[in-house]
C-alpha positions as CSV (number, residue, x, y, z in Angstrom):
1,X,-60.1,39.7,-24.9
2,X,-57.5,38.6,-27.5
3,X,-58.5,37.6,-31.0
4,X,-56.8,36.1,-33.9
5,X,-57.0,38.1,-37.2
6,X,-55.6,36.7,-40.4
7,X,-53.9,39.1,-42.8
8,X,-50.8,39.6,-44.8
9,X,-47.7,41.1,-43.3
10,X,-48.2,44.2,-45.5
11,X,-51.8,44.6,-44.1
12,X,-50.5,44.2,-40.5
13,X,-47.8,46.9,-41.1
14,X,-50.5,49.2,-42.5
15,X,-52.7,48.5,-39.4
16,X,-50.0,49.6,-36.9
17,X,-49.0,52.6,-38.9
18,X,-47.7,55.2,-38.0
19,X,-45.7,53.2,-35.3
20,X,-42.0,53.7,-35.9
21,X,-40.8,50.3,-37.2
22,X,-39.2,48.6,-40.1
23,X,-39.5,45.3,-42.0
24,X,-36.2,43.7,-41.2
25,X,-36.7,40.4,-42.9
26,X,-39.4,38.9,-45.3
27,X,-41.6,37.8,-42.4
28,X,-40.5,40.2,-39.7
29,X,-41.5,43.8,-38.8
30,X,-40.0,45.3,-35.7
31,X,-41.1,48.3,-33.7
32,X,-38.2,50.5,-33.0
33,X,-39.1,51.0,-29.3
34,X,-38.9,47.2,-28.8
35,X,-35.2,46.9,-29.8
36,X,-32.9,46.5,-26.8
37,X,-29.7,45.9,-28.7
38,X,-28.3,45.2,-32.1
39,X,-25.7,42.5,-32.6
40,X,-23.7,41.1,-35.5
41,X,-22.3,42.2,-38.8
42,X,-24.2,43.4,-41.8
43,X,-24.0,39.8,-43.2
44,X,-25.4,38.3,-40.0
45,X,-27.2,40.9,-37.9
46,X,-29.9,40.3,-35.3
47,X,-32.1,42.6,-33.2
48,X,-32.6,41.6,-29.6
49,X,-36.1,42.7,-28.5
50,X,-37.9,43.1,-25.2
51,X,-39.2,39.8,-24.0
52,X,-36.2,37.8,-25.2
53,X,-37.1,37.6,-28.9
54,X,-34.3,37.8,-31.4
55,X,-35.3,39.0,-34.9
56,X,-33.2,38.4,-38.0
57,X,-32.1,41.2,-40.3
58,X,-31.9,40.5,-44.0
59,X,-28.7,41.9,-45.6
60,X,-30.7,44.3,-47.7
61,X,-32.5,45.6,-44.7
62,X,-29.2,46.7,-43.1
63,X,-29.3,49.7,-45.4
64,X,-32.8,50.6,-44.3
65,X,-31.8,50.4,-40.6
66,X,-28.8,52.6,-41.3
67,X,-30.9,55.2,-43.2
68,X,-33.5,55.2,-40.5
69,X,-30.8,56.0,-37.9
70,X,-31.1,52.6,-36.0
71,X,-27.4,51.9,-36.4
72,X,-24.7,53.9,-34.7
73,X,-21.9,55.6,-36.6
74,X,-19.6,52.6,-35.7
75,X,-21.9,50.0,-37.2
76,X,-20.6,48.6,-40.5
């Protein structure tokens, strides 16, 4: 049975820890295993996820993605 639980994004991220994922935008956290492809430039990047969802990536989060190894060597 599904239930709705109200909490902050920080609390939700803590609740799913240690799942491999990153906060890609102020209201988005993405699990690494859900990413099917990454598209765009560092100024306009999006993560395409399973289920047809497209998640935005803040410009500042591009550095986090790169440091975590989510971006290939050819990504800007």
